[in-house]
Backbone as ProteinMPNN parsed JSONL, in Angstrom:
{"seq_chain_A": "MSLNALFPAIPLGTLAANLIGGYLIGVALAIFANHPGFAPEWRLFVITGFLGGLTTFSTFSAEVTVLIQEGRIFWATGAISAHVIGSLVMTMLGLATVSAFRTI", "coords_chain_A": {"N_chain_A": [[-3.964, 15.31, 2.758], [-5.973, 16.964, 1.78], [-7.38, 15.236, 0.147], [-8.866, 13.745, 1.92], [-11.107, 15.278, 2.593], [-12.794, 14.962, 0.477], [-14.113, 12.5, 0.608], [-14.988, 11.621, 3.422], [-15.747, 9.303, 4.878], [-14.16, 7.134, 4.128], [-11.051, 7.849, 4.437], [-9.312, 9.26, 1.838], [-6.689, 10.058, 1.571], [-5.045, 8.449, 3.154], [-5.649, 5.987, 2.004], [-4.642, 6.417, -0.593], [-1.881, 6.671, 0.001], [-1.314, 4.089, 0.897], [-1.946, 2.552, -1.401], [-0.202, 3.537, -3.365], [2.221, 2.964, -2.067], [1.989, 0.143, -1.987], [2.158, -0.434, -4.714], [4.78, 0.525, -5.299], [6.246, -1.169, -3.635], [5.793, -3.591, -4.941], [7.167, -3.07, -7.359], [9.774, -2.809, -6.289], [10.133, -5.398, -5.134], [10.186, -6.96, -7.477], [12.449, -5.897, -8.778], [14.49, -6.551, -6.937], [14.228, -9.331, -7.017], [15.064, -9.838, -9.613], [17.684, -9.115, -9.519], [19.674, -10.767, -7.849], [22.112, -10.338, -6.689], [22.123, -8.112, -5.067], [22.637, -7.044, -1.744], [20.961, -8.534, 1.045], [20.344, -6.676, 3.027], [19.819, -4.289, 1.658], [17.391, -4.821, 0.453], [15.751, -5.084, 2.731], [16.06, -2.475, 3.761], [14.971, -0.84, 1.708], [12.337, -1.967, 1.175], [11.099, -2.792, 3.647], [11.945, -0.711, 5.367], [12.039, 2.057, 4.085], [9.788, 2.044, 2.203], [7.938, 0.768, 3.827], [7.624, 2.716, 5.698], [6.373, 4.654, 4.16], [3.844, 3.579, 3.621], [0.812, 3.382, 5.522], [-0.134, 1.795, 7.848], [-0.755, 1.996, 10.581], [-2.234, 4.334, 10.756], [-4.361, 3.682, 9.042], [-5.448, 1.551, 10.588], [-6.301, 3.008, 12.881], [-8.206, 4.65, 11.711], [-10.126, 2.852, 10.814], [-10.833, 1.675, 13.202], [-12.108, 3.845, 14.491], [-14.341, 4.152, 12.772], [-15.642, 1.736, 13.34], [-16.165, 2.078, 16.092], [-17.965, 4.165, 15.9], [-20.108, 2.832, 14.95], [-20.325, 2.446, 12.258], [-20.176, 0.065, 10.513], [-20.444, -0.938, 7.884], [-18.974, 0.983, 6.418], [-16.481, 0.624, 7.635], [-15.906, -2.016, 6.899], [-15.783, -1.613, 4.128], [-13.604, 0.109, 3.995], [-11.529, -1.553, 5.01], [-11.543, -3.545, 3.024], [-10.884, -2.008, 0.736], [-8.299, -1.072, 1.336], [-6.79, -3.439, 1.865], [-7.252, -5.312, -0.251], [-6.871, -3.528, -2.409], [-4.172, -2.771, -1.989], [-2.843, -5.232, -2.302], [-3.502, -5.784, -4.998], [-2.249, -3.599, -6.225], [0.417, -4.095, -5.57], [0.848, -6.47, -7.041], [0.481, -5.326, -9.58], [2.704, -3.64, -9.634], [4.782, -5.529, -9.717], [4.141, -6.714, -12.166], [4.543, -4.539, -13.855], [7.359, -4.168, -13.879], [8.07, -6.603, -14.955], [6.909, -6.364, -17.511], [8.41, -4.251, -18.572], [10.869, -5.504, -18.761], [10.568, -7.141, -20.942], [10.536, -5.514, -23.047]], "CA_chain_A": [[-5.033, 15.731, 3.645], [-7.105, 17.532, 1.042], [-8.145, 14.134, -0.381], [-9.78, 13.224, 2.948], [-12.336, 16.058, 2.601], [-13.64, 14.517, -0.612], [-14.884, 11.279, 0.992], [-14.47, 11.413, 4.788], [-16.021, 7.968, 5.463], [-12.949, 6.369, 3.877], [-10.057, 8.882, 4.12], [-8.589, 8.877, 0.618], [-5.265, 10.31, 1.667], [-4.458, 7.193, 3.699], [-5.81, 4.953, 0.969], [-3.682, 6.734, -1.677], [-0.55, 6.347, 0.433], [-1.18, 2.638, 0.916], [-1.955, 2.006, -2.761], [1.105, 3.927, -3.977], [3.229, 2.153, -1.39], [1.854, -1.198, -2.447], [2.697, -0.488, -6.089], [6.222, 0.679, -5.243], [6.792, -2.403, -3.045], [5.806, -4.57, -6.03], [8.303, -2.755, -8.207], [11.017, -3.138, -5.548], [10.251, -6.865, -5.071], [10.577, -7.446, -8.812], [13.851, -5.504, -9.036], [15.391, -7.376, -6.103], [14.158, -10.73, -7.511], [15.806, -9.899, -10.841], [19.081, -8.8, -9.204], [19.902, -11.451, -6.57], [23.404, -9.896, -6.138], [21.962, -7.074, -4.063], [22.689, -7.516, -0.374], [19.629, -8.602, 1.711], [20.138, -5.463, 3.822], [19.203, -3.307, 0.787], [15.997, -5.18, 0.304], [15.121, -4.661, 4.004], [16.069, -1.004, 3.855], [14.027, -0.277, 0.745], [10.963, -2.46, 1.274], [10.596, -2.757, 5.029], [12.205, 0.552, 5.973], [11.536, 3.21, 3.333], [8.395, 1.867, 1.699], [7.108, 0.479, 4.984], [7.322, 4.025, 6.303], [5.452, 5.355, 3.259], [2.513, 3.047, 3.854], [0.329, 3.938, 6.784], [-0.96, 0.79, 8.484], [-1.266, 2.407, 11.906], [-3.292, 5.295, 10.493], [-5.467, 2.863, 8.571], [-6.041, 0.847, 11.75], [-6.999, 3.979, 13.691], [-9.421, 5.172, 11.001], [-11.107, 1.728, 10.825], [-11.331, 1.572, 14.612], [-13.049, 4.949, 14.694], [-15.538, 3.769, 12.052], [-16.29, 0.654, 14.162], [-16.678, 2.692, 17.32], [-19.114, 4.971, 15.526], [-21.136, 1.958, 14.475], [-20.338, 2.419, 10.778], [-19.564, -1.219, 10.149], [-20.373, -1.01, 6.456], [-17.809, 1.796, 5.937], [-15.258, -0.034, 8.118], [-15.622, -3.146, 6.027], [-15.352, -1.075, 2.835], [-12.177, 0.624, 4.128], [-10.615, -2.701, 5.123], [-11.434, -4.17, 1.69], [-10.182, -1.137, -0.198], [-6.859, -0.993, 1.683], [-6.105, -4.714, 1.763], [-7.368, -5.797, -1.655], [-6.212, -2.578, -3.216], [-2.686, -2.826, -1.843], [-2.38, -6.467, -2.958], [-3.579, -5.612, -6.45], [-1.19, -2.65, -6.653], [1.711, -4.801, -5.473], [0.948, -7.319, -8.225], [0.66, -4.424, -10.694], [4.122, -3.245, -9.617], [5.533, -6.709, -10.22], [3.849, -6.857, -13.606], [5.17, -3.403, -14.582], [8.771, -4.498, -14.029], [8.101, -7.719, -15.918], [6.625, -5.821, -18.846], [9.567, -3.465, -19.066], [11.982, -6.416, -19.037], [10.36, -7.77, -22.209], [10.6, -4.483, -24.119]], "C_chain_A": [[-6.212, 16.269, 2.881], [-7.951, 16.418, 0.415], [-9.179, 13.648, 0.637], [-11.12, 14.005, 2.962], [-13.277, 15.612, 1.548], [-14.581, 13.398, -0.216], [-14.491, 10.918, 2.387], [-14.761, 10.059, 5.385], [-14.816, 7.05, 5.275], [-11.891, 7.411, 3.456], [-9.163, 8.501, 2.915], [-7.107, 9.149, 0.69], [-4.54, 9.086, 2.173], [-4.499, 6.069, 2.666], [-4.798, 5.182, -0.165], [-2.262, 6.366, -1.252], [-0.322, 4.853, 0.458], [-1.153, 2.017, -0.461], [-0.658, 2.328, -3.511], [2.237, 3.09, -3.344], [3.216, 0.703, -1.826], [2.466, -1.378, -3.861], [4.229, -0.438, -6.067], [6.899, -0.574, -4.62], [6.804, -3.516, -4.076], [6.94, -4.364, -7.002], [9.614, -3.127, -7.535], [11.189, -4.638, -5.431], [10.731, -7.455, -6.4], [12.054, -7.08, -9.092], [14.768, -6.366, -8.195], [15.363, -8.829, -6.497], [15.019, -10.891, -8.774], [17.293, -9.6, -10.681], [19.449, -9.438, -7.877], [21.278, -11.071, -5.975], [23.29, -8.796, -5.121], [21.99, -7.671, -2.672], [21.302, -7.526, 0.228], [19.303, -7.314, 2.505], [19.511, -4.364, 2.99], [17.753, -3.549, 0.632], [15.226, -4.8, 1.575], [15.0, -3.174, 4.125], [14.991, -0.402, 2.945], [12.611, -0.673, 1.016], [10.408, -2.269, 2.695], [10.789, -1.377, 5.626], [11.529, 1.694, 5.236], [10.09, 3.091, 2.924], [7.437, 1.468, 2.797], [6.742, 1.744, 5.695], [6.348, 4.841, 5.452], [4.034, 4.875, 3.522], [2.121, 3.336, 5.276], [-0.609, 2.966, 7.488], [-1.525, 1.274, 9.788], [-2.375, 3.453, 11.721], [-4.536, 4.611, 9.97], [-6.203, 2.166, 9.704], [-6.817, 1.79, 12.632], [-8.256, 4.437, 13.041], [-10.5, 4.055, 10.998], [-11.68, 1.543, 12.199], [-12.336, 2.621, 14.917], [-14.386, 4.629, 14.026], [-16.338, 2.715, 12.844], [-16.92, 1.23, 15.398], [-17.916, 3.521, 17.058], [-20.287, 4.149, 15.003], [-21.285, 1.893, 12.913], [-19.604, 1.234, 10.255], [-19.446, -1.367, 8.628], [-19.15, -0.231, 5.88], [-16.507, 1.169, 6.409], [-14.9, -1.205, 7.235], [-15.17, -2.709, 4.637], [-13.897, -0.576, 2.903], [-11.208, -0.536, 4.231], [-10.432, -3.342, 3.735], [-10.653, -3.322, 0.735], [-8.699, -1.093, 0.07], [-6.174, -2.335, 1.408], [-6.099, -5.239, 0.322], [-6.642, -4.847, -2.63], [-4.684, -2.596, -3.161], [-2.151, -4.104, -2.474], [-2.429, -6.354, -4.482], [-2.476, -4.652, -6.961], [0.213, -3.272, -6.553], [1.904, -5.724, -6.673], [1.123, -6.52, -9.478], [2.11, -3.96, -10.797], [5.044, -4.353, -10.127], [5.36, -6.856, -11.722], [4.461, -5.734, -14.428], [6.628, -3.713, -14.876], [8.924, -5.635, -15.05], [7.852, -7.266, -17.371], [7.767, -5.047, -19.425], [10.751, -4.367, -19.398], [11.821, -7.07, -20.421], [10.418, -6.802, -23.375], [12.012, -4.446, -24.741]], "O_chain_A": [[-7.355, 16.055, 3.287], [-9.139, 16.631, 0.172], [-10.253, 13.188, 0.252], [-12.154, 13.436, 3.311], [-14.479, 15.846, 1.676], [-15.726, 13.359, -0.665], [-13.715, 9.978, 2.564], [-14.081, 9.671, 6.335], [-14.487, 6.271, 6.169], [-11.83, 7.809, 2.293], [-8.377, 7.556, 2.977], [-6.332, 8.539, -0.048], [-3.49, 8.734, 1.635], [-3.54, 5.32, 2.481], [-4.171, 4.234, -0.636], [-1.508, 5.809, -2.05], [0.753, 4.388, 0.081], [-0.42, 1.054, -0.686], [-0.101, 1.477, -4.204], [3.103, 2.578, -4.053], [4.267, 0.091, -2.016], [3.181, -2.341, -4.135], [4.895, -1.241, -6.72], [7.987, -0.972, -5.038], [7.738, -4.318, -4.092], [7.598, -5.314, -7.428], [10.484, -3.714, -8.178], [12.303, -5.128, -5.614], [11.583, -8.344, -6.425], [12.806, -7.912, -9.6], [15.759, -6.876, -8.718], [16.369, -9.521, -6.338], [15.627, -11.94, -8.986], [18.074, -9.811, -11.609], [19.534, -8.739, -6.868], [21.569, -11.461, -4.844], [24.237, -8.545, -4.375], [21.403, -8.73, -2.454], [20.519, -6.616, -0.043], [18.142, -6.925, 2.631], [18.742, -3.566, 3.525], [16.949, -2.618, 0.669], [14.135, -4.238, 1.476], [13.963, -2.658, 4.541], [14.203, 0.441, 3.373], [11.739, 0.194, 1.086], [9.362, -1.648, 2.886], [9.901, -0.892, 6.327], [10.541, 2.243, 5.723], [9.265, 3.94, 3.262], [6.25, 1.783, 2.726], [5.648, 1.845, 6.249], [5.58, 5.639, 5.989], [3.116, 5.688, 3.633], [2.977, 3.517, 6.142], [-1.777, 3.292, 7.702], [-2.684, 0.99, 10.088], [-3.355, 3.446, 12.466], [-5.646, 4.921, 10.402], [-7.433, 2.191, 9.768], [-7.897, 1.431, 13.102], [-9.277, 4.606, 13.707], [-11.683, 4.351, 11.17], [-12.874, 1.284, 12.356], [-13.348, 2.328, 15.554], [-15.442, 4.808, 14.632], [-17.557, 2.817, 12.984], [-18.066, 0.921, 15.727], [-18.819, 3.579, 17.894], [-21.333, 4.697, 14.655], [-22.254, 1.351, 12.382], [-18.549, 1.356, 9.634], [-18.437, -1.875, 8.141], [-18.425, -0.712, 5.01], [-15.521, 1.174, 5.672], [-13.74, -1.38, 6.86], [-14.297, -3.333, 4.034], [-13.091, -0.808, 2.002], [-10.154, -0.507, 3.595], [-9.311, -3.642, 3.326], [-9.83, -3.844, -0.017], [-7.905, -1.077, -0.87], [-5.108, -2.374, 0.795], [-5.048, -5.564, -0.231], [-5.919, -5.276, -3.528], [-4.009, -2.451, -4.18], [-1.105, -4.072, -3.123], [-1.501, -6.779, -5.17], [-1.864, -4.89, -8.002], [1.082, -2.987, -7.377], [2.985, -5.765, -7.259], [1.838, -6.955, -10.38], [2.677, -3.891, -11.888], [5.977, -4.097, -10.889], [6.323, -7.093, -12.452], [4.856, -5.948, -15.574], [7.083, -3.539, -16.007], [9.815, -5.603, -15.899], [8.501, -7.729, -18.31], [8.072, -5.156, -20.612], [11.565, -4.011, -20.25], [12.807, -7.506, -21.014], [10.359, -7.202, -24.538], [12.266, -3.655, -25.649]]}, "name": "protein", "num_of_chains": 1, "seq": "MSLNALFPAIPLGTLAANLIGGYLIGVALAIFANHPGFAPEWRLFVITGFLGGLTTFSTFSAEVTVLIQEGRIFWATGAISAHVIGSLVMTMLGLATVSAFRTI"}
């Protein structure tokens, strides 16, 4: 919550949760890909359940909707870009991290 006061147009607390969640999902995807013996239920529990709960899509949606309702389209577009592109980049970084540690 204290992050949100720093830059209220794009609440940083929500963005931080989504970026961290994206990174951890990338790590989890890589681990499950490298260990196919894990039951599919574990993948669902970890990625969809636990990490899906960490990320905050509904809060992000509400924040962007408020920006649009207030006529702050530029900030809404920036928030959408930061969350979506940032989360995808962080997920790929999580995958790359596990790959890098496998080669050490």
